[in-house]
C-alpha positions, 0 to 999 in steps of 0.5 A: 806784686812786691815782697818786703824782706826782713822788716819789722812787721808791726812798723811796717804794717803800721806805716801802710795803715797810716797812709791807707786807713782813714777811720777806725785806725785803733783796729790795728791795736788788735792786729799788733796783739795778734802779730805779738802772739803769733810771734811768740807761738810755737806752731808754725802755722801761726806765723803765717798770717794775712792782713788787710788795711781798708778805708775804714779799719784793718783786719789780721787773721791766720792765713790758714783759717781764711781757706776754710769756708765759713770761718771769721777770716774767710767770711771777712776777707769776702765781705769787702768785695765790691765795698768800694773801700781801698783795700790793701791785701798783704801776706805776712810770714814771721820769721823771728823776733828782734828786741821782742818784735816780730820780724819777717816778710810781707808780700803784697797780694792782689785782692781780687785774685785773692778773692778768687782764690778763696772763693774756689779753693776754701774747704768746709769745716769738718770739725773743731779742736778745742782746748779748755782751761782745765787742761783737756782738750776735745774735738767736736763735729763742727755741726755740734760746735757751731752755735753751741760752744757755751753748751759745750763749756757748761757740760765740760765745766770749764771755759775754752781757751783755744780752738782750731778749725779742721777739715776733712783733707788737711793735705789738700789745705796745705797743698794750697797753702804751699803753692801760693807761698811758692808763687809769692816767693818769686815776687821781686824784692822792693823797698818798703820806703819807696812803697810808703812814698807811693802810698803817700802820693805826690805832695798836694799842689796849691790851688788857683785859689791859694796861688791868688791869695799868695799873689796878693799877699806878695803885691801888698808887701811890695807896696807897703812903705819901706822903714828907714834905719833909725838916724844915729847921732854922733853923741848917741854913738859915743 
């Protein structure tokens, strides 16, 4: 596995997406919005994300959520197990901004190993902390929140603006995240440009048909009569 240090996150992921994702490339517009929001956030947890490029689209989520069973992040990552798509899996750490754009480190993950971590290590949701437009904050048991968030908004008289999943043992969740990040930091640093060349693959070789057509064209060119230079008289020269 590789890590790419101090890169423009959006440029780097965009270049990877262009080489691996064949359709639904506009998914990356949503990813860019999430990455910009993460860079502007004051919560360090928001700056650690996971990102996926697959044959038919991309996904981007806060990494913490992926290790909580039943969240959109967790379900989405597990969904492509055995789907037959070309999946490229990355951990994204935003370290700061440069000219208004997020910069940081990318860590290439082994998708199969990552799936095993999510399957065996994900913790159940205990509760959901909600922020409302009126400035209030409330915490609801997940069973009460699940499938009933519209009712909660109605009773509160205010729309939900943000939410955060909570687990029973946050220290256990943080321990898993810390361990995985320590392991990734041991990855050898690599050149992003060299990796992009690998993704691009070798230049396409001409087919047998292409070679035959080229040979015919060259033979016809050689057989064509040569045009002689026009004869100039001395009068024309004068």
